[in-house]
N, C-alpha and C positions, 0 to 999 in steps of 0.2 A: 424306566430309564436307568434307575440305580442298579438293577440287575445287570444291565448291559455294561455299565461302567465297571462294576466289580469283576465281571468276566474278562473285560479288556485288561484290567489291572493284573489279574491272575495270569492271563496269557503273556503279558510283558514280563512279569516276574519269572514265569516258568522258562522263558527264552533267555532271560538275562542272567539268572543266578543258577549256579550248579549245586543245588541243595536237594536233599531228600524231600519228597513231597508226600505228606500224609493226607488222605481224604477221609473225613469223618461223616458218616451218614447214620440215620436212625429213623425208626417209625415210618417205614417206607410202604405206602400202599402200591399195589401193582401199577396204578396209573403213572407213577414216576419212574418205572424201570427203564423205559427208553431214554428219559432225561438223564438218569444216572449213567446209563451206558454211553450216552453222548459225551458226558463230562469225562468219563474214563478214557474214551477214545481221544478226546481233545487234549487232556492234560497228563495222561499216562502216569497216574500216581504210583509211587513205589510201595506204599502201604495203604490198605483200605481197612478202616475200622467201622464196624456196624454195631451200634449200641442197642440193638434189640427191637422186637416187633418187626420182623423182616417182611411179613405180609400183613401190614397194618390195616388193610381193609377187611380182613377176616378176624373176627374177635373170638378166638378159641376159648378164652377164659370164660366167656358167657355162652358161647355156642360151640361146644365140642363136636356137635354133629357136622360142622363145616370142615372137619379135618381133611377130606378129599380136596376141597377148594384151596385150603391152606397149602397142602402138599404140592398141588399144581403150581401155585404162585411161587413157592419156595424153589421148585425145580427151575423156573425161569430165572429167578434172581441168582441162584447158585451158578447157573451157566454163565451169566454176565460177570459175576465177581471172580469165579475161578478162571474164566477165560481172560481176565485182565492181566495175568502174570504178576500181579502185585502180591505182597505178603498180606495175609488176611488175619484179622482178629474179629471174632464174632461173639458178642455177648448176648445170652438169651434174655428175652423180655417177657413180660407177664402174658403176652398174647402168643408166645411161641410154644411149640411142642419140642421139648428137649430131646426126645428120641429121634424125631425127624431131623433136628439140627445136627445131631451126632452123625446120622446117616449121610447127610449132605456135606457137612463141613468138618467132621472128625477132629483132627488135631488142631484145627483153627479155632475151636471153641475156647473161650476163657470165662471163668466165673465172674459174676458181678463183684466189684470191689478189688479186682486184680490190679496190680501195678506192674507195668512193663516198661522196659527201656528201649527207646527207638532213637537212633541218631544222636546219642548223647543226652537225650532228654527223657524225663519220666512222665508216664501217662497213667492216670488212674482211670480204669474203664468200668462203667456201670450202666445199668439200664435207667435207673432213677437217680436223681441228685443225691439221695440219701446213701446210695452205694459208694459215693466218692467224696462226699463233703468233708469227712475227717481224715482223708488220706493225704500223705505228704507226697506231692507230685507237682511237676511243672505245669501240667495240663490235666484237667478233670473233664473227661468226656462222658456224656450221658444224653438222655432224651426223656421220653415218657410224657412229660407235660411242659408247661411254659416257664417253669421256675428257672431263675438265673442265680448262680452262686459265684463266689470269688474264685478266680482262676478256672471257672467252668466254661465249657463250650457245649451248648445244648443243640443237638442235631434236629430237634423239632423246629427250631427257629431258622434253620438253613443248613446247607452243606458247608462244612468247615474244611478249609485247606490250610495245612500247617507246614511251613517250610522249616527244615532243620539243617543246621543247628541254630539258625538265626531266631526261630520262634515266631516269625511273621505269620499272621493269620489273615486269610481272606475268606469272607463268608459269601456264598452264592445262594440266592433265594430259590426255593423250590418253585415249580410252576404254580400259577393261580389255580385254585381248586384242590390243592394237596390236603389242606386241613379238612375240607369237606369229605374227601375220599378217605381220610383217616377216621371219620366219624365224629370229628370235633364240632361242637356247636359254637359258632362264632358269637362273641359278645358284641352287642351293638351299643355304642355310646353316643353321647351328644356331640 
């Protein structure tokens, strides 16, 4: 229910305010590509930032033999992101192949820890919270694990939409099962 309310809020804001819309995603398994494509079609972000691990169901760091599967997934996501017409910023993650990222995204690649200006606001971009924690920026975008930091927006916890210049943020939850597709073991508590 909360996901529905957040999307409705995002829809109303997008229709009501004439601001630049930044979409922040990260750690995306192939199972969420259609979901991401649907969000892009519905909200038409002006800028899309991916903070690494573009094919997060393929763990290249541990299984380099899966490079063909990674490349196939990367091809699908590149088609979606490049077809959006949005300005792209792609940060390599620990599970990404830098050579293939250059091949698919070229000039859209940014180094972890980079600070960029978008719509009058500054964004520190990293894959892990450590890449951005000490940066002076209005927003610190990252993913990789569940850590939350001051001024940080973690793409593992949801898709972040940032309106500029107001700085309003609306988070949309990933579909159920995304963490499992990422290979995360869910903690079970009392």
